[in-house]
Residue, then its C-alpha position, 0 to 999 in steps of 0.5 A: m714467067v714473072k715468077i721465073r724472071a724474079i728467081q733468075l734476078a735473085v740468082i744473078s744478084a746472089i752470084m754478083s754479090f758473091s763475086f764482089s765479095a770474093a774479088n774484094g777479098f772480104e773475110k768474115m771474122a768472129g770475136c771482138l776487136v779490143a782497141s789499143q788506140n784512140c783511132e778513127a772509125f771510117r764508114s768507107i775505107r776508100k773515101q776515108t769518111n767518118p760521119g760523126h767523127i767517131r773514134l774507138e776508145p782504148g780498152i773497149f771491146y768491139p764486135l768484129k765482123g771481118k777484115n777487108k782482105a784475107d791476106a795482108a788486110t789493112h782494115y778490120q770491120v767492127r760494129i758500134d751498136a750505138l750508131k745508126v749505121p753501126d758498121r765501121w772500118v778501122k786500121v789493123s793497127c788500131g787493136k787486136p782480135v780476141k775472143c769475147s765469149a758470153k762467159t767473160r763479157h759484162e756491160s759497161v760504158g765506153k765513150q765515143r766522142s762525136k761533136g760533144r755527144k757521147y756514144p755508149g758502147k760495150k766493154y767485155s773485160s775490165g783490165r782497168s787500173g787507172k782513172k784519167t786525170g784530165g781534171n787534177g792537172h798533176y804530172l811528172l815529166a821524167v827526163s834522162w841523161e842518155p849516156a848515163f842510162c846507157e852505162g847500165h843498158r849497153g844492149k839497148a838498140e839506142c845505146k848501141a847507136m849513140t855516138a858523141q855526135s848524137f843529139d841525145a849525147t848533148h841533150l836531155s831525153l824524154h823518158g815519159l810524161w806521167p799523170q799523177p798520182r804514180n799509181n794512176a796507170y794502165c787506164n782502160v788497158d786490157s790485160a794482154q797489153k798490160s802484161l806485155s808492157r810489164r814484161r818489157r815485151w814492148n816490140s809486141l805492143a800494138p803500134l801507135e797511130l802517130s803522124a809522120q811529123t810527130m814520130e820524127d820529132l819523137k825519135k829525136v827527143m826519145p832515143g828509146v823509140k829504137s826499143n819501142l819505149q814509146r809504146h810502153e809509155w803510152v800503154k802505161h801512162g799515156s792511156c791516162y792522159k787527158d783525151g786518150s790520144a797518143e798523138v796529143y800525148y806525144q805532141d805535148s811531151v815533145a813541146l815540153m822537151a823543146q822548152l827544156n832543151g832550149s833552156a839554161v838547164r840543158n846548157l848546164f849539162s852540155g857545158n859540163i860533160g865529163m864533170h861533176i855538177t851538184s843538185r843545187q846547180i841543177r835546181e839553180s838552172f831551173d830557177q834561172a830558166y823558169g823563175k825563182g822556186s822552180g828548181a824546188k820542184v825537181n828531183v835529181r836522180c843518180d845511177k845505182k852507184g850514185k856517181l852519175v846524174s841519170e834523170l830529172w823528175i820534174n813536177l808539173q801542175g796545170e793544163i798542158n797544151q802546145g802553148v803552155k809555158m814550162a814556167e807556168l806548170l812549175k809555178n804551182a807544182k808540188p815541191a820534190r825531194n832530191s834522190c842524190d846530191g849530184g854526180i858526173v854528167d856522163l859522156a857518150g861511150y862506156q866509161 
């Protein structure tokens, strides 16, 4: 009788387990998840618990166990071998399911930060082009004068949306914050994401995990968000930025743009719309805003015809954070050569 009772209990347990799995819609998956973001790995989806503050590292391939729902899944379950309890949940926006056959995989070290400790992981494909530059502190802040940009990109969503009353019609816009040297790009980015970025298929790049506030701020200073420029800039340049966090990368970028648009530099541009300004005037506005010699760190760039001021490439050096002053970053930066002698500050609309 005891033996029969044990068998009955085992059968009941199996049925309950199957029913629970079916009710919750868990679906097993094979292959790996290649992380495209520095996203949190939860032990519990409902409670959002993350013991050890574990985050996936962009470019690292994690064994994929399944998804929480067969249809309209919100989370993938991955295995992080170095953890005592290896199964973790990540949002589906965290990465892309791919094959990770024994033929292509090779051992590497993936770093997962947790209270100062580093967790080894496995990397199954290289796709590595750059090296993170948290140590050298050299950056280039590329900013655009959007009306000039739109003269040659009339089909872009952001250009179709711009009016004379738009923020980007009277303020400098963020193109990107680029860790230097320039060939330091696509750090730990898998080949699929890199290919999409280079072929300008930015809508197909993995979405970024940004807070609502950061995204709102970014939309204001980066009109290219309408074309998913932020995804491309993150994959190419942000992946090489300090701690590998898209949130930090764009918070820092937005903070720098706020300083720039609150300075004599922006005043020069907004006060001379439709008129010609020289590179010397632009550099002098930097000296006025940030101290003597600051303007020498700026490369003034014009459109292909050489008639319109299109971009400013600003050399910066130092540790970028929320409290840092632009003047400090310009002080020790490398001098830059101008690409043009000046041009017209274009106005919204097509000339």
